[in-house]
C-alpha positions in Angstrom: 6.2 22.0 -50.6 8.0 25.1 -49.7 11.4 24.4 -50.0 10.5 23.2 -53.5 8.8 26.7 -54.7 11.9 28.4 -53.4 14.3 26.1 -55.2 12.4 27.2 -58.6 12.3 30.7 -57.4 16.4 31.0 -57.1 16.8 29.0 -60.4 14.5 31.6 -62.4 16.4 34.9 -61.1 19.6 33.1 -61.5 18.6 31.8 -65.2 17.3 35.5 -65.8 20.2 37.1 -64.4 22.8 34.6 -66.2 20.9 35.4 -70.0 20.4 39.3 -69.1 24.5 40.5 -67.2 26.3 37.0 -68.2 24.8 37.2 -71.7 24.3 33.6 -72.2 21.9 31.4 -74.2 18.7 30.8 -72.1 20.3 26.8 -71.9 23.2 27.8 -70.6 22.2 30.1 -68.2 19.7 27.1 -66.5 22.8 25.1 -66.2 24.9 27.8 -64.5 22.1 28.6 -62.2 21.3 25.1 -61.4 24.8 24.3 -60.8 25.7 27.1 -58.6 22.5 26.9 -56.6 23.4 22.5 -55.7 26.6 23.7 -54.9 28.6 22.3 -57.8 29.8 25.8 -58.4 30.0 27.4 -62.3 29.9 26.2 -65.8 31.3 29.0 -67.8 33.2 31.8 -67.1 32.5 35.3 -66.6 33.6 37.6 -69.1 31.1 41.1 -68.3 32.1 43.5 -65.3 27.7 42.4 -64.3 27.8 39.3 -64.8 31.1 38.6 -62.8 29.1 40.5 -59.8 26.1 39.2 -60.8 27.7 35.9 -60.3 29.8 36.1 -56.2 26.2 37.7 -55.3 24.4 34.9 -56.7 26.8 32.7 -55.7 26.7 34.4 -51.6 22.4 34.0 -52.1 23.2 30.2 -53.2 24.5 29.3 -50.7 22.7 30.7 -48.0 19.7 28.5 -50.3 21.5 25.6 -50.0 21.6 24.7 -46.0 18.3 26.8 -45.6 16.3 24.3 -47.9 18.1 21.5 -46.3 17.3 22.3 -43.2 13.5 22.1 -43.6 13.7 19.4 -45.8 15.7 17.5 -43.1 13.5 18.7 -40.1 10.8 16.2 -40.4 12.9 13.3 -40.1 15.5 14.8 -37.6 13.3 15.7 -35.1 11.3 12.4 -35.6 15.0 10.6 -34.6 15.2 12.9 -31.7 11.7 11.3 -30.4 12.9 8.2 -31.1 16.2 8.2 -29.2 14.5 9.9 -26.3 16.3 12.4 -26.3 15.1 14.6 -23.9 16.2 18.5 -25.2 15.7 21.3 -22.5 
């Protein structure tokens, strides 16, 4: 649930940022934010300096969020796998 909330918050912040700083329509802002957060890359080219700065900072933060959310989602399965194979972690 926490991972879903973090992803939703980052998509919302990215959509608003691309709309304000990148001067994109709302749907284009949403697509850019979603694609950056998923690790696929940008769709539209930023032409303004504030848009470029926002896109760079947002992309760096999304890279960290992508790995953090993947870790949170996969942690229970990895933990169970460690118990299943009786791996002694010390």
